[in-house]
Backbone as JSON Lines, residues from 0, in Angstrom:
{"i":0,"aa":"M","n":[-12.62,-49.44,-62.69],"ca":[-11.93,-50.2,-61.72],"c":[-11.61,-51.55,-62.13]}
{"i":1,"aa":"S","n":[-10.32,-52.4,-61.9],"ca":[-10.42,-53.64,-62.25],"c":[-10.86,-54.5,-61.2]}
{"i":2,"aa":"Q","n":[-11.13,-55.83,-61.25],"ca":[-11.45,-56.58,-60.38],"c":[-10.51,-56.6,-59.19]}
{"i":3,"aa":"S","n":[-9.06,-57.03,-59.22],"ca":[-8.13,-56.82,-58.52],"c":[-8.42,-55.76,-57.55]}
{"i":4,"aa":"E","n":[-8.63,-54.68,-58.05],"ca":[-8.33,-53.37,-57.31],"c":[-9.8,-53.51,-56.55]}
{"i":5,"aa":"F","n":[-10.93,-53.77,-56.9],"ca":[-12.31,-53.83,-56.27],"c":[-12.21,-54.53,-55.13]}
{"i":6,"aa":"V","n":[-11.36,-55.98,-55.32],"ca":[-10.99,-56.9,-54.12],"c":[-10.44,-56.16,-53.28]}
{"i":7,"aa":"R","n":[-9.18,-55.59,-53.43],"ca":[-8.4,-54.82,-52.75],"c":[-9.13,-53.92,-51.8]}
{"i":8,"aa":"T","n":[-9.78,-53.27,-52.44],"ca":[-10.77,-52.0,-52.03],"c":[-11.79,-52.57,-50.72]}
{"i":9,"aa":"M","n":[-12.28,-53.5,-50.91],"ca":[-13.09,-54.16,-50.21],"c":[-12.3,-54.9,-48.96]}
{"i":10,"aa":"V","n":[-11.23,-55.38,-49.4],"ca":[-10.44,-55.88,-48.17],"c":[-10.12,-55.24,-47.23]}
{"i":11,"aa":"Q","n":[-9.68,-53.76,-47.75],"ca":[-9.11,-52.73,-46.95],"c":[-10.37,-52.2,-46.0]}
{"i":12,"aa":"A","n":[-11.44,-52.42,-46.53],"ca":[-12.75,-51.76,-45.75],"c":[-13.39,-52.63,-45.2]}
{"i":13,"aa":"G","n":[-12.51,-53.72,-44.97],"ca":[-13.15,-54.91,-44.06],"c":[-14.15,-55.61,-44.36]}
{"i":14,"aa":"R","n":[-14.3,-55.67,-45.53],"ca":[-15.31,-56.7,-46.03],"c":[-15.14,-58.11,-45.97]}
{"i":15,"aa":"S","n":[-15.92,-58.98,-45.9],"ca":[-15.64,-60.35,-45.63],"c":[-16.55,-60.97,-46.75]}
{"i":16,"aa":"G","n":[-17.45,-60.48,-47.49],"ca":[-18.44,-60.69,-48.32],"c":[-18.93,-59.51,-49.13]}
{"i":17,"aa":"F","n":[-19.6,-60.04,-50.41],"ca":[-19.95,-58.75,-51.25],"c":[-21.54,-58.68,-51.26]}
{"i":18,"aa":"E","n":[-22.27,-59.31,-50.26],"ca":[-23.6,-59.0,-50.47],"c":[-23.98,-57.77,-49.58]}
{"i":19,"aa":"S","n":[-24.82,-57.1,-49.78],"ca":[-25.0,-55.74,-49.03],"c":[-26.0,-56.29,-47.83]}
{"i":20,"aa":"T","n":[-25.66,-55.65,-46.51],"ca":[-26.91,-56.31,-45.32],"c":[-27.7,-54.98,-45.27]}
{"i":21,"aa":"A","n":[-28.81,-55.54,-44.65],"ca":[-29.96,-54.46,-44.35],"c":[-29.25,-53.24,-43.75]}
{"i":22,"aa":"S","n":[-28.23,-53.3,-42.78],"ca":[-28.2,-52.42,-42.09],"c":[-26.87,-51.18,-42.96]}
{"i":23,"aa":"E","n":[-26.05,-51.87,-43.9],"ca":[-25.16,-51.16,-44.79],"c":[-26.47,-50.43,-46.09]}
{"i":24,"aa":"T","n":[-27.47,-51.1,-46.39],"ca":[-28.37,-50.53,-47.03],"c":[-29.11,-49.0,-46.63]}
{"i":25,"aa":"T","n":[-29.47,-49.15,-45.17],"ca":[-30.16,-48.14,-44.6],"c":[-29.33,-47.11,-44.49]}
{"i":26,"aa":"E","n":[-27.63,-47.34,-44.07],"ca":[-26.92,-46.27,-43.86],"c":[-26.4,-45.57,-45.49]}
{"i":27,"aa":"S","n":[-26.67,-46.58,-46.24],"ca":[-26.17,-45.71,-47.52],"c":[-27.36,-44.91,-47.92]}
{"i":28,"aa":"D","n":[-28.56,-45.35,-47.79],"ca":[-29.84,-44.71,-48.35],"c":[-29.89,-43.57,-47.31]}
{"i":29,"aa":"A","n":[-29.53,-43.39,-46.09],"ca":[-29.64,-42.25,-45.15],"c":[-28.57,-41.22,-45.75]}
{"i":30,"aa":"A","n":[-27.5,-41.9,-45.86],"ca":[-26.17,-40.79,-46.36],"c":[-26.52,-40.17,-47.76]}
{"i":31,"aa":"G","n":[-27.38,-40.75,-48.45],"ca":[-27.3,-40.38,-49.72],"c":[-26.58,-40.72,-50.86]}
{"i":32,"aa":"S","n":[-26.54,-40.39,-52.36],"ca":[-25.94,-40.78,-52.83],"c":[-24.2,-40.13,-53.16]}
{"i":33,"aa":"N","n":[-24.31,-38.93,-52.27],"ca":[-22.88,-38.27,-52.1],"c":[-22.21,-38.47,-50.89]}
{"i":34,"aa":"S","n":[-22.15,-39.92,-50.48],"ca":[-21.25,-40.41,-49.17],"c":[-20.05,-39.88,-49.16]}
{"i":35,"aa":"E","n":[-19.5,-39.47,-48.18],"ca":[-17.73,-39.24,-48.13],"c":[-17.25,-40.04,-47.43]}
{"i":36,"aa":"E","n":[-15.96,-40.19,-47.8],"ca":[-14.93,-41.23,-47.08],"c":[-15.32,-41.18,-45.68]}
{"i":37,"aa":"P","n":[-14.92,-42.22,-45.06],"ca":[-15.18,-42.29,-43.58],"c":[-13.95,-41.57,-42.92]}
{"i":38,"aa":"H","n":[-14.4,-40.89,-41.67],"ca":[-13.38,-40.19,-40.78],"c":[-12.08,-40.92,-40.65]}
{"i":39,"aa":"S","n":[-10.97,-40.18,-40.89],"ca":[-9.63,-40.97,-40.47],"c":[-9.08,-40.15,-39.2]}
{"i":40,"aa":"P","n":[-8.59,-40.88,-38.34],"ca":[-7.64,-40.04,-37.01],"c":[-6.58,-39.66,-37.96]}
{"i":41,"aa":"D","n":[-6.17,-39.92,-38.72],"ca":[-4.62,-39.57,-39.51],"c":[-4.75,-38.23,-39.84]}
{"i":42,"aa":"A","n":[-3.54,-37.54,-39.82],"ca":[-3.64,-36.15,-39.93],"c":[-3.93,-35.6,-41.36]}
{"i":43,"aa":"T","n":[-3.54,-36.33,-42.39],"ca":[-3.71,-36.6,-43.88],"c":[-4.18,-37.85,-44.42]}
{"i":44,"aa":"P","n":[-5.51,-37.73,-44.06],"ca":[-6.34,-38.89,-44.86],"c":[-6.55,-38.68,-46.27]}
{"i":45,"aa":"G","n":[-7.18,-39.85,-46.87],"ca":[-7.65,-39.66,-48.08],"c":[-8.89,-38.78,-48.01]}
{"i":46,"aa":"G","n":[-9.84,-38.55,-48.9],"ca":[-11.02,-37.65,-48.93],"c":[-10.47,-36.47,-48.42]}
{"i":47,"aa":"D","n":[-11.01,-35.72,-47.45],"ca":[-10.73,-34.08,-47.62],"c":[-9.35,-33.78,-47.34]}
{"i":48,"aa":"G","n":[-8.42,-34.53,-46.45],"ca":[-7.12,-34.33,-46.14],"c":[-6.3,-34.44,-47.6]}
{"i":49,"aa":"L","n":[-6.74,-35.33,-48.51],"ca":[-6.35,-35.37,-49.8],"c":[-6.52,-34.03,-50.74]}
{"i":50,"aa":"K","n":[-7.96,-33.87,-50.54],"ca":[-8.54,-32.47,-51.14],"c":[-7.44,-31.17,-50.92]}
{"i":51,"aa":"D","n":[-7.17,-31.11,-49.17],"ca":[-6.65,-29.85,-48.74],"c":[-4.94,-30.18,-49.21]}
{"i":52,"aa":"R","n":[-4.51,-31.11,-49.38],"ca":[-3.19,-31.58,-50.08],"c":[-3.13,-31.05,-51.35]}
{"i":53,"aa":"V","n":[-4.01,-31.33,-52.21],"ca":[-3.74,-31.18,-53.84],"c":[-4.04,-29.59,-54.12]}
{"i":54,"aa":"Q","n":[-4.88,-29.01,-53.13],"ca":[-5.03,-27.28,-53.19],"c":[-3.97,-26.73,-52.78]}
{"i":55,"aa":"E","n":[-3.02,-27.26,-51.8],"ca":[-1.67,-26.76,-51.43],"c":[-1.11,-26.66,-52.21]}
{"i":56,"aa":"I","n":[-0.7,-27.89,-53.22],"ca":[0.21,-27.69,-54.14],"c":[0.02,-27.25,-55.3]}
{"i":57,"aa":"L","n":[-1.41,-26.95,-55.69],"ca":[-2.04,-26.34,-56.83],"c":[-1.9,-24.68,-56.58]}
{"i":58,"aa":"A","n":[-1.63,-24.4,-55.23],"ca":[-1.79,-22.82,-54.84],"c":[-1.02,-22.02,-55.64]}
{"i":59,"aa":"D","n":[0.19,-22.32,-56.03],"ca":[1.15,-21.42,-56.68],"c":[0.69,-20.84,-57.8]}
{"i":60,"aa":"G","n":[-0.04,-21.43,-58.45],"ca":[-0.79,-21.13,-59.99],"c":[-0.17,-21.98,-60.75]}
{"i":61,"aa":"D","n":[1.02,-22.76,-60.94],"ca":[1.58,-23.46,-61.85],"c":[0.7,-24.91,-62.42]}
{"i":62,"aa":"Y","n":[0.92,-25.07,-63.54],"ca":[-0.21,-26.41,-64.22],"c":[0.75,-27.47,-63.82]}
{"i":63,"aa":"Y","n":[0.1,-28.65,-63.02],"ca":[0.76,-29.62,-62.77],"c":[0.22,-30.86,-63.79]}
{"i":64,"aa":"E","n":[0.93,-31.53,-64.58],"ca":[0.56,-32.92,-65.18],"c":[0.41,-33.82,-64.29]}
{"i":65,"aa":"W","n":[-0.65,-34.83,-64.64],"ca":[-1.05,-36.04,-63.55],"c":[0.56,-36.57,-63.04]}
{"i":66,"aa":"D","n":[1.1,-36.54,-63.67],"ca":[2.26,-37.66,-63.51],"c":[3.23,-36.63,-62.2]}
{"i":67,"aa":"D","n":[3.24,-35.3,-62.4],"ca":[4.0,-34.26,-61.62],"c":[3.12,-34.33,-60.33]}
{"i":68,"aa":"L","n":[1.82,-34.16,-60.18],"ca":[1.03,-33.9,-59.35],"c":[1.04,-35.41,-58.27]}
{"i":69,"aa":"L","n":[0.94,-36.19,-58.98],"ca":[1.07,-37.76,-58.38],"c":[2.4,-37.99,-57.64]}
{"i":70,"aa":"A","n":[3.65,-37.5,-58.12],"ca":[4.81,-37.38,-57.68],"c":[4.87,-36.44,-56.45]}
{"i":71,"aa":"E","n":[4.27,-35.63,-56.27],"ca":[4.4,-34.45,-55.43],"c":[3.48,-35.24,-54.02]}
{"i":72,"aa":"L","n":[2.3,-35.92,-54.21],"ca":[1.82,-36.89,-53.26],"c":[2.48,-37.97,-52.9]}
{"i":73,"aa":"T","n":[3.28,-38.83,-53.78],"ca":[3.76,-39.94,-53.34],"c":[5.03,-39.61,-52.5]}
{"i":74,"aa":"D","n":[5.78,-38.5,-52.79],"ca":[6.88,-37.96,-51.82],"c":[6.2,-37.63,-50.64]}
{"i":75,"aa":"D","n":[4.99,-36.98,-50.07],"ca":[4.61,-36.81,-49.08],"c":[4.47,-38.19,-48.5]}
{"i":76,"aa":"I","n":[3.51,-39.42,-49.04],"ca":[3.51,-40.36,-48.51],"c":[4.99,-41.28,-48.23]}
{"i":77,"aa":"E","n":[5.83,-41.16,-49.19],"ca":[7.04,-41.92,-48.83],"c":[7.72,-41.6,-47.73]}
{"i":78,"aa":"E","n":[7.66,-40.05,-47.44],"ca":[8.5,-39.6,-46.3],"c":[7.57,-40.1,-44.9]}
{"i":79,"aa":"R","n":[6.54,-40.15,-45.03],"ca":[5.38,-40.61,-43.89],"c":[5.86,-41.82,-43.62]}
{"i":80,"aa":"L","n":[5.63,-42.63,-44.67],"ca":[5.92,-44.15,-44.41],"c":[7.28,-44.5,-43.73]}
{"i":81,"aa":"E","n":[8.38,-44.07,-44.04],"ca":[9.72,-44.06,-43.81],"c":[9.69,-43.7,-42.35]}
{"i":82,"aa":"D","n":[9.23,-42.57,-41.86],"ca":[8.96,-42.3,-40.51],"c":[8.39,-43.36,-39.48]}
{"i":83,"aa":"V","n":[7.24,-43.67,-40.2],"ca":[6.45,-44.69,-39.48],"c":[7.27,-45.93,-39.35]}
{"i":84,"aa":"L","n":[7.84,-46.54,-40.28],"ca":[8.31,-47.69,-40.59],"c":[9.46,-47.87,-39.44]}
{"i":85,"aa":"Q","n":[10.28,-46.51,-39.32],"ca":[11.55,-46.38,-38.5],"c":[10.9,-46.39,-36.8]}
{"i":86,"aa":"E","n":[9.9,-45.95,-36.66],"ca":[9.06,-45.82,-35.24],"c":[8.84,-47.32,-34.97]}
{"i":87,"aa":"L","n":[8.17,-47.86,-36.16],"ca":[7.86,-49.29,-35.43],"c":[9.04,-50.16,-35.31]}
{"i":88,"aa":"Q","n":[10.2,-49.99,-36.15],"ca":[11.14,-50.78,-36.36],"c":[12.1,-50.52,-34.46]}
{"i":89,"aa":"S","n":[11.98,-49.25,-34.03],"ca":[12.51,-49.02,-32.78],"c":[11.78,-49.35,-32.09]}
{"i":90,"aa":"D","n":[10.27,-49.68,-31.97],"ca":[9.27,-50.26,-31.18],"c":[9.37,-51.95,-30.84]}
{"i":91,"aa":"N","n":[10.12,-52.4,-31.87],"ca":[10.46,-53.91,-32.36],"c":[9.04,-54.55,-32.66]}
{"i":92,"aa":"K","n":[8.13,-53.72,-33.49],"ca":[6.85,-54.21,-34.17],"c":[7.32,-54.37,-35.28]}
{"i":93,"aa":"V","n":[8.02,-54.17,-36.15],"ca":[7.97,-54.39,-37.3],"c":[9.8,-54.81,-37.81]}
{"i":94,"aa":"Q","n":[9.93,-55.54,-38.36],"ca":[11.59,-55.79,-38.83],"c":[11.57,-55.67,-40.14]}
{"i":95,"aa":"Y","n":[12.68,-55.38,-40.67],"ca":[12.99,-55.7,-42.13],"c":[14.17,-56.79,-42.35]}
{"i":96,"aa":"S","n":[13.8,-57.66,-43.41],"ca":[14.54,-58.65,-43.72],"c":[15.38,-58.42,-44.85]}
{"i":97,"aa":"G","n":[16.58,-58.29,-44.83],"ca":[17.36,-57.85,-46.18],"c":[17.38,-59.47,-47.08]}
{"i":98,"aa":"R","n":[17.39,-60.35,-46.59],"ca":[17.13,-61.96,-47.04],"c":[16.09,-61.66,-47.93]}
{"i":99,"aa":"H","n":[14.92,-61.28,-47.23],"ca":[13.57,-61.45,-48.04],"c":[13.5,-59.98,-48.8]}
{"i":100,"aa":"G","n":[14.32,-59.12,-48.69],"ca":[13.94,-57.72,-49.35],"c":[12.53,-57.17,-48.83]}
{"i":101,"aa":"G","n":[12.16,-57.19,-47.57],"ca":[11.16,-56.47,-47.02],"c":[10.55,-56.43,-45.64]}
{"i":102,"aa":"Y","n":[9.51,-55.79,-45.62],"ca":[8.95,-55.74,-43.86],"c":[8.29,-56.6,-43.5]}
{"i":103,"aa":"V","n":[8.22,-57.02,-42.23],"ca":[7.33,-58.22,-41.72],"c":[7.19,-57.7,-40.3]}
{"i":104,"aa":"R","n":[5.83,-58.11,-39.77],"ca":[5.37,-57.72,-38.35],"c":[6.32,-58.55,-37.48]}
{"i":105,"aa":"D","n":[6.83,-57.76,-36.29],"ca":[7.66,-58.55,-35.67],"c":[7.0,-59.27,-34.41]}
{"i":106,"aa":"E","n":[6.81,-60.68,-34.0],"ca":[5.67,-61.32,-33.43],"c":[6.72,-61.78,-32.35]}
């Protein structure tokens, strides 16, 4: 894992520093070395949801190269992202700027 990937992961996890606190140490010790991804309310989160989706894709018995498997999963995510962005735009929570070529939170 590169340094930038590590930092992004920590930011996404809500970490503000890199020191472990006593409560984190206790929780990780209690969870053991096989700790799983935190529960997500999303219908297809990472972790178990991703495992299930990979098994669904591979259920047909065909062999998938890494890029093909990644393409299958990316298509799922792209469709979901498109739906979410359309919903957020209709609720006036996000807007697309053609001038800037991207989305921004509508405040």
